[in-house]
C-alpha atoms as a printed R data frame, in Angstrom:
   type eleno elety resid chain resno      x      y      z
1  ATOM     1    CA   MET     A     1 26.614 68.586 27.106
2  ATOM     2    CA   ARG     A     2 27.426 70.389 23.858
3  ATOM     3    CA   ILE     A     3 27.233 68.171 20.800
4  ATOM     4    CA   ILE     A     4 29.544 69.024 17.828
5  ATOM     5    CA   ILE     A     5 28.808 67.479 14.466
6  ATOM     6    CA   THR     A     6 31.826 67.483 12.042
7  ATOM     7    CA   GLU     A     7 31.350 68.681  8.464
8  ATOM     8    CA   HIS     A     8 32.281 65.093  7.360
9  ATOM     9    CA   ALA     A     9 29.255 63.818  9.310
10 ATOM    10    CA   LYS     A    10 26.972 66.517  7.780
11 ATOM    11    CA   LYS     A    11 28.105 65.651  4.402
12 ATOM    12    CA   ARG     A    12 27.436 62.019  4.906
13 ATOM    13    CA   LEU     A    13 23.780 62.731  5.691
14 ATOM    14    CA   LYS     A    14 23.406 63.548  1.938
15 ATOM    15    CA   ASP     A    15 24.256 59.970  0.900
16 ATOM    16    CA   ILE     A    16 21.503 57.506  0.161
17 ATOM    17    CA   ARG     A    17 22.766 55.161  2.978
18 ATOM    18    CA   GLN     A    18 21.959 57.795  5.445
19 ATOM    19    CA   GLU     A    19 18.763 58.976  3.941
20 ATOM    20    CA   GLY     A    20 16.237 59.784  6.700
21 ATOM    21    CA   ILE     A    21 18.774 60.562  9.490
22 ATOM    22    CA   THR     A    22 18.506 64.235 10.772
23 ATOM    23    CA   ILE     A    23 20.785 66.495 12.823
24 ATOM    24    CA   ALA     A    24 18.078 66.164 15.569
25 ATOM    25    CA   ASP     A    25 18.394 62.312 15.540
26 ATOM    26    CA   ILE     A    26 22.254 62.618 15.737
27 ATOM    27    CA   THR     A    27 22.049 65.045 18.671
28 ATOM    28    CA   ALA     A    28 19.567 62.905 20.561
29 ATOM    29    CA   ALA     A    29 21.740 59.814 19.953
30 ATOM    30    CA   ALA     A    30 24.919 61.404 21.045
31 ATOM    31    CA   SER     A    31 23.372 62.944 24.311
32 ATOM    32    CA   ASN     A    32 22.091 59.537 25.304
33 ATOM    33    CA   ILE     A    33 25.478 57.944 25.540
34 ATOM    34    CA   PRO     A    34 26.333 57.787 29.207
35 ATOM    35    CA   GLY     A    35 29.805 58.379 30.693
36 ATOM    36    CA   ARG     A    36 32.979 59.868 29.127
37 ATOM    37    CA   ILE     A    37 34.347 58.799 25.741
38 ATOM    38    CA   PRO     A    38 38.093 59.260 25.791
39 ATOM    39    CA   THR     A    39 38.919 57.787 22.359
40 ATOM    40    CA   ALA     A    40 36.796 57.669 19.160
41 ATOM    41    CA   THR     A    41 34.359 54.874 19.576
42 ATOM    42    CA   ARG     A    42 31.585 53.393 17.473
43 ATOM    43    CA   PHE     A    43 28.122 53.118 19.046
44 ATOM    44    CA   ARG     A    44 25.611 50.920 17.388
45 ATOM    45    CA   GLY     A    45 21.917 50.536 17.029
46 ATOM    46    CA   PHE     A    46 20.410 54.063 17.230
47 ATOM    47    CA   ILE     A    47 17.084 54.563 15.428
48 ATOM    48    CA   ALA     A    48 16.105 57.740 13.568
49 ATOM    49    CA   ARG     A    49 12.515 59.059 13.634
50 ATOM    50    CA   SER     A    50 12.355 57.922 10.064
51 ATOM    51    CA   GLY     A    51 12.950 54.423 11.324
52 ATOM    52    CA   ARG     A    52 16.394 54.162  9.774
53 ATOM    53    CA   VAL     A    53 19.071 52.358 12.050
54 ATOM    54    CA   PHE     A    54 22.411 54.105 12.177
55 ATOM    55    CA   ASP     A    55 25.716 53.976 14.175
56 ATOM    56    CA   ILE     A    56 27.748 57.007 15.311
57 ATOM    57    CA   VAL     A    57 31.451 57.356 15.973
58 ATOM    58    CA   ALA     A    58 31.982 59.874 18.759
59 ATOM    59    CA   LYS     A    59 34.644 61.039 21.334
60 ATOM    60    CA   ASP     A    60 34.693 63.532 24.137
61 ATOM    61    CA   ILE     A    61 36.761 66.857 23.647
62 ATOM    62    CA   PRO     A    62 37.205 69.754 25.975
63 ATOM    63    CA   GLY     A    63 34.395 71.649 23.998
64 ATOM    64    CA   GLY     A    64 31.866 68.901 24.272
65 ATOM    65    CA   ARG     A    65 31.031 65.668 22.505
66 ATOM    66    CA   LEU     A    66 32.352 65.363 18.883
67 ATOM    67    CA   VAL     A    67 30.407 63.122 16.469
68 ATOM    68    CA   ILE     A    68 32.920 62.229 13.852
69 ATOM    69    CA   THR     A    69 30.820 60.185 11.380
70 ATOM    70    CA   ILE     A    70 27.497 58.608 10.847
71 ATOM    71    CA   ILE     A    71 26.963 55.007  9.440
72 ATOM    72    CA   GLY     A    72 23.490 54.283  8.216
73 ATOM    73    CA   LYS     A    73 22.323 50.734  7.867
């Protein structure tokens, strides 16, 4: 499945709260969500390689899985 990360989510990665989370971490987390996501849903408890815990908000669109935002803990 194709993972599409919004510009908003990429911009949030520069914030201190999301420090240590990479695009690869987001892609891996989004691909590991099973099933279909018809509406924007928050998924909690992913762990980046740096050890930082984060949540993602994602939904499925015809072009793939859209990651709308990232929330670092």
